C-alpha positions, 0 to 999 in steps of 0.5 A: 122782184128787184124792180118792184121794191123801188117802185113801191117805195116811190109810189109810197112816198108819192102817196104820202106827199099828196095827202093834205089836212087843213083845219079851218074855224068850223071844219076839217078838210082832208085831201088825198088820192094819187090818181083819183083825188078825194076831198072830204069835209068834216064839220068840227061839231060832228067829230066825236072822237080823235084817236092817234096810233102807230105800230112798230113800222110806222114808228120806224118811218116817223108816221102816225095814224089819226082817226076821226070818229063822227056822229 
């Protein structure tokens, strides 16, 4: 148990470090993945809704969740 807590904290921080979001003129590119990188490209004309949320734990760490709905 004492080893798992620091390990989870380090891996969580690494996971946040590898997330990147780039907004271009006609698309949104999201890159994520610690061990298996994933890149998603979303054309801006396909985005129908953008929502932002955060819970008490996320607020404590200064994090927010963005969700993009597409057609």
